[in-house]
C-alpha positions, 0 to 999 in steps of 0.5 A, a space after each residue: 538519438 542513437 539507433 540500436 540494432 541487435 541480432 546477437 546470439 544467446 547471452 546474458 549481457 544487456 547488449 545481447 539478445 537472441 531475438 531479432 528486434 530493430 529498435 529505433 525511437 520511432 520504429 520499434 518493429 516486433 519488440 514485445 509488449 510488456 505488462 507488470 501486474 502487481 498485487 498488494 499485501 498478497 502472501 506467498 501461498 495465497 494463489 491457487 497455483 502456489 498452494 491455496 484453495 482460493 480460486 485464481 484460474 486466470 493467474 494460474 493460467 499465466 503460471 501454467 503458460 510461463 514460469 513460477 519462481 519460488 525463491 523471489 524476494 521483495 522489500 517487505 513494504 509497498 512503496 519500496 518494492 514499487 520503487 525497486 521494481 520500476 527502477 531496477 535498483 535497491 529502494 534506498 539507493 533510488 530514494 525510497 527508504 520505506 513508505 514514500 511519505 516517510 521522509 528521512 531528509 537524507 539521501 535515501 528519502 530526501 523529499 518523498 520522490 524517486 531520484 531522477 537518476 534512477 529512471 523508471 522502466 516507463 521513462 527508459 522504454 519511452 526512449 525506445 519508442 514504447 507507449 506507456 500506461 499505468 492504471 492503479 495504485 501509485 504510492 510513489 509520491 509524497 505529494 498526493 493532492 491535485 493542487 500539486 506539486 506533481 513532480 513524481 506523479 506517473 506522467 512525470 515519471 514516464 507514463 503517457 496516461 494514468 488512472 488510479 489513486 496515489 495513496 498507500 491504501 484506499 477505499 475500493 468503493 470510494 477511491 480518490 481518483 486521478 486521471 493523468 494530472 487531475 482529480 477525476 470523478 468516480 464513473 458510477 456509484 456503488 449501487 451501480 456496481 462500482 469497484 476500483 479493480 474493475 475500473 482500472 482494468 476497464 481503463 487499461 483495456 481502453 488505453 490499450 485498445 485506443 493505442 492499438 487502433 492508432 499505433 499498431 506497430 508500436 509496442 506498449 508498456 502497461 503497469 497495472 498495480 491493483 489496490 487489492 489485496 491490501 486492506 480494505 478487503 472489498 469485493 462484490 457480495 457474490 464473490 464473498 458468498 462463494 467462499 461461505 464455509 470454506 474456511 470454517 476449519 480454521 487457519 491451523 488446518 488450512 495452513 497445513 493443507 496449503 503446505 501439503 498442496 505446495 509440495 504436491 504442486 512442486 512449488 516448494 522443495 520436497 524437504 521443506 518444513 513448515 515453520 511454527 506459528 508465533 505467540 501472537 496467533 491463537 490456536 483455532 480450537 481455543 476460539 469461541 464459536 462467535 470468534 470463529 464465525 468472525 475470523 472465517 468471514 474475514 477470510 471469506 472476504 479476502 478470498 472473494 477479493 482475490 478471486 474478483 481480482 483474478 477475474 479482472 486480470 482474466 478480462 485483460 488477458 482475454 482482450 490481449 488474446 482476442 486482439 492477437 497481442 498476448 503471445 508477443 507480450 511479456 507478462 510479469 505478475 508479482 506481489 509487493 510483500 508478504 501477507 499483512 498482519 496489520 489486522 491484529 489478533 482478532 482482525 478488524 472490521 475497521 482497520 483504521 482502529 490500529 495496526 498492532 499484531 500483539 494486542 486483542 482489541 476490546 469489543 472487536 469480535 462483538 462489533 464484527 459479529 453484529 455486522 458480519 454481513 457488512 464485512 467486505 462491503 462499503 460499510 467496512 474497512 476490514 482486515 483479517 486476523 494474524 492467523 490468516 496472514 500466517 497461513 498466507 505466508 505458508 511455509 514461512 514465519 512473520 509477515 509484511 514489514 519483517 525481513 524474514 521470508 514471510 515478509 519478503 518471499 513472494 510469488 513471481 510469474 513470468 509468461 513469454 512464450 517466445 523465450 520460455 519453452 518450459 511452460 508450467 515449470 518452477 524456478 528456484 534461483 535466488 532473485 530480488 525485485 530489483 532484477 525485474 526491469 534489468 530482465 525486461 531490458 535484456 529480453 528486448 535487447 537494449 541498455 538503460 540510456 546514459 542520460 534521460 531527460 537531461 539527467 545522467 543515469 546511475 546503473 541498475 543494482 539489479 541483474 537480469 534473470 533471463 538466464 533462468 528461462 532456459 535452464 532450470 538448473 543454472 546456478 543463481 547469479 544473485 550472490 548477495 542482497 540486503 534487506 531493511 525496512 523500519 529497522 528490520 534487517 537481513 542479508 542473504 549471501 551464497 545460500 546463507 541468511 542473517 536476519 534481525 527482528 527489530 519490531 519488538 525492541 526499542 534499542 538497536 543494541 538489543 537486537 538479536 540476529 538470527 542465522 539460517 542456512 536457507 540453501 538447505 533450510 528453505 522455510 527458514 525454520 532453524 536458527 543456527 546462530 549459536 552453531 555458526 557464530 563466525 558465519 553470523 559475524 561475517 554476514 553482519 559485517 556484510 550487511 553493514 558494508 551493503 547498507 553503507 554502499 546502498 544508502 540504508 542509513 539512517 533507518 526509519 522507525 515505525 510507530 507500530 514498532 517497539 515494545 509490544 505494550 506500545 504497539 497500539 499507541 496512536 501515531 501522534 503519541 510518537 512525535 512532537 507536534 509543531 505549532 501551525 497556523 494556516 489561513 484560507 480566504 475567499 473559499 468559493 467551493 469545496 476543495 481538498 487540501 494537501 497534508 502540509 496545509 492541514 493540521 492533526 485535527 483528530 489528535 493534536 490540540 487546536 482551534 478552528 475558526 470560520 468567518 462566514 456569511 449566511 444570507 438565510 438561516 437555511 444555509 448549511 453544510 460542512 465548513 471543514 472535515 478531516 477524514 471519512 466514514 472510517 474515522 475523522 472529524 467534521 465541523 458543520 452547520 445543520 438544521 440552523 445549529 452549529 455542529 461538530 462530530 468526532 468519529 473515533 474509527 466508528 467505535 464511537 461518535 462524539 457530537 456537539 450541537 450548539 445550544 442556540 440557533 444561528 442567526 443569518 448574516 456575518 458570523 464567527 464560528 469556532 471549535 477548540 480541541 484540547 487534548 489531555 496530557 494524561 495517557 488515555 485522557 481523551 480531549 475536550 471539544 468546545 463550540 463557539 459562536 462569536 467567541 461565546 461557548 455554545 456547547 461541549 463534549 468530552 472525547 473519550 477515545 481518540 482515533 488511531 488513524 483517519 481517512 485520506 481526505 481533508 476538505 475545506 467547505 465540504 466532505 468528499 468521498 464518504 461522510 464522516 458521520 451518518 448524520 448527513 449525506 453527501 454532497 453536503 458542501 456549505 452553501 453560504 459564504 466562507 470568507 475565512 477559515 483558520 486552522 491553528 494547531 498548538 505545539 505539543 510542549 505547551 499548555 493547550 488551555 493557556 494557548 486557547 486562553 491567549 487566543 480567545 482573549 486576543 480576539 
């Protein structure tokens, strides 16, 4: 391995640094520690130091002792931003076109993995002797089951230790925990005070403490991506109650107050203007008292969660300070995209009921009002209304997933006293999340190695921001940057931005590009496309050039996009389901299965058959479950009856109990789920005992989404139905389980008839 000694003068190249570090693989003397703190779905305006009335004293401290950026941009969606952050490259280029699970089969997301030629900062810093740790949400591998493959899990992407969850979102009270490469138990119950944010900070501090005790001379890199502030907005009750009444004035007044705060704090330019809200946000004064009570409580839960998250960040900072490591640590704090509007017009008590931003949910307000005190607890999967998302993105328009500023302009705070002397100041240079990792290497004074793990490396597409530390007036060195997520696209160049909102069109040819002179119009308020058609055409051509250069095509479509009247359709309404037959034999204990070994049991026509042995009529438990408390199905035996439940996102529970008791001995038990071909027609579910019908139910309303686990011989994490408590693993013998999903283009009744006659 090469030795690099840098003692250069100030400069902006990766090979120079003003700080005197002697970096070798085994002796990185005096090099700074590095921490990335990443929040999820938090908008530009939601921190106290960016204008809100939400208490974030510990994050505010980082801002007061470092720099705040007001012209920093992300990719508008989580996996893509995380890829760009860790790899220093545009997300398509590094292999993540959008959400990591949404594979295109092409170079921009071939198989749900980050490309090895774009090493993460953890892999890079390990080459220079750093210890590396990650605790929190990963969401950078399409493979998320402990059975593997684990090629793109944290330890395989450069981290020495990992603790957290792998999915895009999770229950903050009952997460699917992984430690290193293995499924991990939850350390304590909700009743004992469990919360995921506290847990990952506990582990982060433990990792750093053990490292400091054993290798005090060796710098570390910590990546701390919280599940907060993504739905569900879960927080201890005392944090939510702290905000009782604080948002009763509503989002219209609150947004104006936050906008005025931003100007007072100097976090936006004095000539910035507040954009108009879109047609999917209600006027607060037009809302009923019941609606206002629900909307306010949704925001109280969000604010409580943010303050609770801030407290955990404070615990980490306090540990660093008490251990004498704080001032030799570069702390980078950011969000992965703008505030999310996936709660819809009314917000959602259970966010798995839908993600549209345009349609009011029937019965949502009444249900939420009846369960007002449960919002933010383990009994909800809550998300606030679009009005609060608009408020969170003050002064911009639109939200997460949009290429408008509301989706891509996010808070960025960098604290590092050794390099930043202008503490508490604001920086306005234009930058992108791909610039963070190049900045860190520039601070340390090292290059990205030519080869890592035997794989030749591709260069960063991002640039260093270190030049902004000393000179507030330095011109932006980021000249051009494209954006694309799910067909929403944009291009920034030299103070101008062209952007297109593809959310509400089915055909790319129908898209209407907008043009903003963002150098003068900070808030992106005035569309000047008709005034400068030649500039718009220039930028549209620039987008095509950058898109081709960085691998944007093919662009993904997302189920929630399209014509407004289609936004509430199920995911399964958009795709053709193939036939799948999956067998499990000799199932000796409850086990979670990967997506590829499962079927769409909440939406596709199918039959599930279990061959079991009961040595006693007392044998009972779950044979197969898909989902959890907030939506899913369960097939089980209880009180000597065969049962099935369909949890339609807690809006309704459709249950069947066999009309006869089950004998002991060898049995064949089944259920069929036949979905209607008519829109909104639901499905017919029938139980069978030894191939004879034993009860049926009509499922009127199908779940939009379901939980994150599918389990054979059990139901993990939270129960699909309140009809049983966990654990409820089947305690008889499960010799064989067959999941048979029917193809979309066949008659489910005919397929079922063929199967039953054969058997």
